[in-house]
N, C-alpha and C positions, 0 to 999 in steps of 0.2 A: 623437718626443716630446719637447717642452720640456722642459728639467731645470731647474730653479727652488729656489734655495737662499733661504729665509726665514730670515732673520738677524734675532734678536733677543738683550737681553743675561740672562743669568740671574739674577733678584731676590739683591739682597745682605744685604737687610734681612729681619728676620721680618713676617707680615704684620700683628701686631698694633702696628708700629713708626709713631710718627706719620707720618713720611712713605713708609708703605708704599704707600699708593693710585697714587703715580705710578710708580711703579717695578713692581707685579706687573700695571698692567691691559697691560702689553705681551703679556703669555701669552695676554690673550684677542684682543689685537690680531691676534698671529702666526697663530692659530688660525683667527681668522677670516679671514684673508688667504688662508690656506692652501683654506679651501673656495671662496673664491673665484675661484682661479685654477684649481682640479679643475675646476670647471666647466665651465671652459672647453677642456676635454680635456688639459691638460696636468700635467706630474707634479712639483709641490713637495713639498718636504720641508723641516721645521724645524730651526734650529741654532743651539744656545746656545752665545750666547759667553759664557765662564767668565775671571774676571779673569788668566788663564796665556796666554789666547788660543789655547789648544791646537787649537782648532777650525779653525784659519785657514790650517794648515798642512793640514787635513783635506780642506778647501775646495780648495785649490790641486792637492792629488793628483787628489779626483774631478771637479774641473772643469765645474762647471754651468755652463749656457748662459748663467745670468742670476741676480746675486741680489737679492734684493727686500729693500732695507736697512731692517730698522725697528730698528736698535741706537742706543741712547739714551745708551749709557754708563754709568758703571760708579757713580761716587761725583761729587757735586756739588762742579763745577769743573776734574774731571780733564779729560785730553786725550784720552779712551780714542776717543772717538766719532770724531774725527779721524784715531786711529790703525789703526783699524781699517777704512776707506775707504781710508787711504792702500795698507794692503796690499792689497787689492782692485784698485788702480790697479798695483800692480808685478806683479802677476799678472797683468793684461791680461783681468780679468773681467768684463763689464759687470755698473753695478748700478743701482737707481732713486736717484733723490734728488741729493742735492747731495752735490758731492766735498770731499776732504779739507781742501784749503784754506778754503774757504768756511766748511765745520762749525768750523775752528780759530778763524775771526776771528768767526762770530758767535758764538760760546759766550765770549767776552770781550767783555763789555760797551762796556768802555773804548775799545777796539782797533777795534770796529766804530762806535764813534760816530767816533772820528779819521777814519776813512776816508770816511764820509757826510757829514763836516765838509767833509774836502778835497775833495769832490765838489761842495761848495755848496750841499748841503742840508741842513735847519733841527735841528738837536738841542736839547736843553736843556745850560744849562751845569752841569757838571759836574767833579769830581775824582776822583781814585781815591785811596785810603789803604792803606797796608800796613803802617803801623805807628803807634799811637798818637802814640810819641813824638816821630814826625816829621809830625805831621798838622796842628798849629798854624796852620803859614805857608798849607795848602792851603785851611784851612778859612775864612782871610781872604777868599779870592777870593769866596766864596758868603757871606758873614757877614749880609750887607745884604737877601738874598732869603728871608727868613722866610715860610713854611715849609719846611724841606728834607726829601727823601727818601733814606734809607739803607739800600742793599741788598747783597747779596753781586754782586762785580763777575764771577762766571765761573759762575754757575747760569742754568738756566732752569726753565720750568713754575712760575713765583713760589715756589720755594724760598727760604725764608730771609724773605720777606716776612708779614707780621702787620701787626695794628694798630697796633704800637708802632713802625712804619717810619717812618711821617711825624712829626718833631720840630718843635717852636716856640722852642727855645732852647738857650742852648748846653749847660745840663746836660744836658735830653733826648738833645742831639747828642751829648755825650762817652759816656755808657751807649751808648746806641745802637750807635754805632761799636766800643766796646769787645764788646760781644755779638756783634757781627757776625766782627771779628777773631779771636774764643775760638772760632769753629765754621770760618770760610773763610779763604782767604787772603789776600783782600784785600777791600775794601769800596769801594763806590760811592754816594758822596755827590752830590746831584742836585737843582736849583732842582725844588719841587713846582709841577706844570705841574694848576691847578684846574678846567681845561676837560673838556670832550666826550671820551671815549675810543673809538676806532674799532680792529677787528681788519680788516684791506685784505690779502685772501689773492690772492695773483699764480699762475698756474699758464702753463707754458712747454711745450706739447707741439707743436713743430711754430712755432706762435707763439703770442707773448707775451699775455695777456689777464686782467683785474684781474677778479675774482668778486664778484658782491653782498656790497656793505660792512655789517660787522657791528657794535653800537656796545654798550657796557655801560651798562646806565642803572643808576646809581646809587641807592639809596635809605639815605641814613645815617640813624643811630640815636643814642643815648647812648651805646651799649655797639659801634656800628659807627660811629666820627665820622668817618672821612676816605672820601673816594672812590678807592677801590683797590681792586686784584684781589689778595686776599691767597692764600696758599695752601690755608687752609683754603675760602676761597670757590670753586676751581678743582679743588677734590678732595673736598670733602665735601659731597654732593648733601644738600638740606633744612636746610644749618646755615643759622644768622646771615649768618653770611657770604654763603651762597650766595643768601639772600633779598635780600640788600643788593645783589649783584652779578649782575642777571639781563640776558641776552644778548637782543640785538632784531636779527634779520636780515629780510628788508633793514632798513637803517636809515634814518629818515625824513631826507632832505637836500637843501637847494639846490641847484641845478645848480652853482652856482659853487663851493661846498664840493666836492660830489662831485668834479668835474674835478680839484681841489687834489688830494684825498685820491689820487686814482688815478695822478696827475700823480707824486706823492711816492712813491707804493709802486713802481712801475715804475723809478723813478730808483734808489730804496734796492734792490732787485731787483737793477739793471745793476750800481750799484756795488760790491755784493759780490760780485757774481759769482755770483748761485745759479742755479739749473736746475733743472727741472722743477717744483718747488712750492717755497713759502715763504708765512708769514704776517708783515706786516710791521703792528704795531702804533705807533698814531699818537695822539697826545692835543693838544689845543687848550692854548696857552696864558695865562695871563692877558687878554693882547689879543685873543685868539681865533683866534690863526693857530696851525696844526697845525704840529708837531714830532714828528719821529721817535723813538718812545721806544726799538727794537730791532726787530732782524729776526731771524723766527725761520726759520732753515732748518731744512727737514724737520720740520715743527712735526706737533703730537698727530696720530694717524692714528685715534683711536676714533671711531666713527661720532656721536660726541655733541660731538665736540670743534670748536673754533668755525672749524678750517678746515673740515671736512666739512660744518658748517653753512652754509657760504658756496657751497661742492660743489654741496648737494641744492637750495639756492635757484636756482644756475645750471641747473639739469636732469641732474647727473650724478649717477648711483649710485656708491656706494660700489664697488660690485662693477666696475663697469663703468670708475673712472678706476684702481683698482687694476690692469687689465689694460691700460690703455694707459698708464698705467707701465713695463711691462714692453716693452711694443709699442717704445717710444719708448726707452730703452734699448738696445735689441738694436739698431734703428739708429743711433746714436747715432758719429760715426766716428772719436772719440777712443778705439776700441779695435779690438786687433787683429781679422782677419776670419779667420783661420786658427785651427781649434778643432782640439785634442790627439786 
């Protein structure tokens, strides 16, 4: 019987905290995955990772046949997501999802943009700021590109993004950068792209393919003036922000734009050395040309998440894809075949 460790992070904040939805959802996903694996006749067991990483040595001792990796890190901007996977690599235990190198790269937005730019792929103009004292010279690089968007440089799940993230003048910019630097290690200041936004999911199970493309349809109002996906929009269903940012899958696209979005997503997937699955967020600039916002390795795996929405549209059930990830992880050649 196949023994599977379903690995996920123990939530570190209380359920009444504003950021709780993105942390506590993982427990629901972990238990769903266990049910899906058990239906195949396999023996899954949940393992909670705590900040001391104590369970990793126990996993090393028990040596499951494969790890289903749902671990998302503990704190915005920390490196724990890559650290956990690097330990599995050190132990020689197969796991689902992306490798430690890719996870470390894609959770650092400016580094991922550098790699994409080096590969000849279009990304927004941006600068990274770690101190307001040293920010003025960097700010000059984008001074004529108002409006700008300011967000944490090392978070995902729209953490740190709200309706004040888009700024239109130097005063708003200074205030926003200072807010981000008070809470996070670095701020990413980026030219704001006003066009359509797309989520392009890619899977690689034997062969690589692009799933049906999803579009975020924005309905801006006075209280929600900018077409962006804030934390509230992503994590608080029924909120005003949610109502103003409705996903549509499949997106209505002409063949030329569809082909270009698929080409860019595949190229970004390969440039960042993703494996198994990822979601690439792309937005159109002022001239209507697509640019890659970010690569989300191991994207959200809740059935209602954007990646899973595209999976369903492609004909995959959540359970079937869960089991396909496990089978693919076991077949990968980069793990030892001998078991203890």
